C-alpha positions in Angstrom: 89.8 -170.2 129.7 88.3 -168.5 126.7 84.7 -169.1 125.8 83.6 -168.2 122.3 80.0 -167.8 121.0 79.0 -167.8 117.4 76.3 -166.0 115.4 73.2 -165.2 117.4 71.0 -163.4 114.8 68.3 -162.1 117.2 67.8 -165.5 118.9 67.6 -164.2 122.5 66.2 -167.3 124.2 68.8 -169.7 122.9 71.5 -167.1 124.0 70.1 -167.0 127.5 70.0 -170.8 127.8 73.6 -171.1 126.5 75.0 -168.4 128.9 73.2 -170.1 131.8 75.2 -173.3 131.1 78.6 -171.6 131.3 80.5 -171.6 134.5 82.7 -168.5 134.0 85.3 -167.5 136.6 86.6 -164.0 137.0 89.7 -165.0 135.1 87.8 -166.4 132.1 87.1 -164.4 128.9 84.0 -164.6 126.7 84.4 -163.6 123.1 81.4 -163.0 120.8 82.1 -163.3 117.0 79.4 -160.9 115.8 76.1 -161.1 113.9 73.9 -160.3 117.0 71.2 -158.8 114.8 69.0 -159.6 111.8 66.7 -162.5 110.8 65.7 -163.6 114.3 62.8 -162.2 116.3 64.6 -160.1 118.9 67.7 -158.3 117.8 66.9 -155.5 120.3 66.6 -158.0 123.1 69.9 -159.6 122.3 71.8 -156.3 122.5 69.9 -155.3 125.6 71.0 -158.6 127.2 74.6 -158.3 126.0 74.8 -154.8 127.6 73.9 -156.4 131.0 76.9 -158.8 131.0 79.7 -158.0 133.4 83.2 -159.5 133.3 85.8 -160.0 130.6 83.8 -159.7 127.4 85.0 -159.0 123.9 82.4 -158.2 121.2 83.4 -158.4 117.5 81.8 -156.8 114.5 79.9 -159.0 112.2 78.8 -158.3 108.6 75.3 -157.7 109.8 76.3 -155.1 112.3 78.3 -153.4 109.5 75.2 -153.5 107.3 73.1 -152.1 110.1 75.4 -149.2 110.7 75.6 -148.5 106.9 71.8 -148.5 106.8 71.6 -146.0 109.6 74.0 -143.8 107.7 71.9 -144.0 104.6 74.2 -146.4 102.7 73.2 -149.6 101.0 69.8 -149.6 102.6 68.3 -152.3 100.4 71.2 -154.7 101.2 70.4 -154.5 104.9 66.7 -154.9 104.5 67.1 -157.8 102.1 69.4 -159.7 104.4 67.2 -159.8 107.4 67.2 -156.2 108.5 63.5 -155.8 108.5 63.3 -158.1 111.5 65.8 -155.9 113.3 63.9 -152.7 112.6 60.7 -154.3 113.8 62.3 -155.5 117.0 62.9 -151.8 117.9 59.4 -150.7 116.9 60.9 -148.3 114.4 64.2 -146.6 113.7 63.5 -143.6 116.0 63.3 -146.0 119.0 66.9 -147.4 118.7 68.5 -146.5 122.1 71.7 -144.4 122.1 73.4 -147.2 124.1 72.8 -149.6 121.3 74.3 -147.3 118.7 77.3 -146.9 120.9 77.6 -150.6 121.3 77.6 -151.1 117.5 80.2 -148.4 117.1 82.5 -150.0 119.7 82.6 -153.5 118.0 86.1 -154.7 117.2 87.2 -156.1 113.8 89.2 -159.0 115.4 90.7 -160.1 118.7 94.1 -161.8 119.0 95.8 -163.7 121.8 99.1 -165.6 121.8 97.6 -168.7 120.4 94.3 -167.7 118.7 92.8 -165.2 116.3 89.1 -164.5 116.7 87.3 -162.9 113.7 83.8 -162.9 112.3 84.3 -164.4 108.8 88.0 -165.2 108.4 91.1 -163.7 106.9 92.7 -163.4 103.5 95.6 -166.0 103.5 99.1 -164.6 103.4 98.2 -161.1 104.7 99.1 -160.0 108.3 96.0 -159.5 110.4 96.9 -155.8 110.9 96.7 -155.3 107.1 93.5 -157.3 106.4 90.7 -155.5 104.6 87.6 -155.1 106.7 85.5 -156.6 104.0 87.4 -159.8 104.2 87.2 -159.9 108.0 83.4 -159.6 107.7 82.6 -161.4 104.5 85.2 -163.9 103.3 84.2 -167.5 102.9 85.8 -170.3 100.8 89.1 -168.4 100.1 89.6 -168.6 103.9 88.2 -171.8 105.2 89.1 -174.0 102.2 92.7 -172.7 102.1 95.1 -175.6 101.6 97.9 -174.0 103.6 98.2 -173.5 107.4 97.5 -170.4 109.4 100.1 -169.3 112.0 97.5 -169.2 114.7 94.2 -171.1 115.1 91.5 -168.9 113.6 88.1 -169.1 115.3 85.3 -167.8 113.1 81.6 -167.6 112.5 79.7 -166.2 109.5 79.4 -169.4 107.4 76.5 -171.5 108.8 77.3 -175.2 109.2 75.3 -178.1 110.6 78.2 -179.0 112.9 81.3 -177.2 114.2 84.3 -177.2 111.8 87.2 -178.4 114.0 90.5 -178.3 112.2 94.0 -177.8 113.8 94.3 -174.2 112.6 90.7 -173.1 111.9 87.5 -173.6 113.9 84.1 -172.5 112.6 81.3 -172.2 115.1 78.3 -170.7 113.3 76.0 -173.6 113.6 72.9 -171.9 112.1 70.9 -171.2 115.2 68.5 -168.8 113.4 67.8 -171.6 110.8 66.6 -174.0 113.4 69.9 -175.7 114.3 72.1 -174.8 117.3 73.9 -171.9 119.1 77.4 -172.9 119.9 80.0 -172.0 122.6 83.6 -173.2 122.1 85.8 -173.5 125.2 89.6 -173.0 124.7 92.1 -174.5 125.0 90.2 -177.7 125.6 88.1 -177.3 122.4 85.0 -178.5 124.4 81.8 -177.5 122.7 78.6 -176.5 124.5 75.4 -176.1 122.4 71.7 -175.3 122.8 69.1 -176.3 120.2 66.8 -173.9 118.5 63.9 -176.0 117.1 62.3 -173.1 115.2 63.6 -171.9 111.8 63.2 -168.2 112.5 64.1 -167.0 109.0 62.9 -168.5 105.6 65.6 -169.2 103.1 63.3 -169.3 100.2 64.8 -166.1 98.8 68.4 -166.1 97.7 70.7 -163.9 99.8 73.1 -161.4 98.3 76.8 -161.4 99.1 76.4 -164.6 101.2 74.6 -165.0 104.5 
């Protein structure tokens, strides 16, 4: 089976509780859809925890990891900080204290993961373009052009990025960012059964009183 976990955003305790509910065998695979950092209180702790996992794990790049890497390279620094990056920096106790293992983890993140029946990606894909030719900005940032597309995708696309109160479960697209960091739930999808396991997060860890740039 394939287990898929949506956007975590520094919410370590919900992640621990969710993983504790999974009954993974050696043959099962666990796919993370990105956005491990920003907004929540413990981005460092989330990556520390992910690095301890053993088994068949696939970690995808989210737009927040891309912003983090760009920030560390001196690019679009205000964009990262404005979109929850301050909480990430604070979780490390300063930029100089980011472990080399965390930087290596960020650099290794994959843009997408594909199996015979499913395509896993952080945000979605541009309709009509083969996955190998997709622009990274679409894989990390696209929204309505992807999930509101009136056509049908050749494989079921499993994605995060766009926060929803409940899982979006269509035949050819499944959205599992259920807004954990905003006080809702962290979701794990099990394939091919489409069973959903969720843990609640009663605390809204990030105020949305300030409009976010380029989406959330």
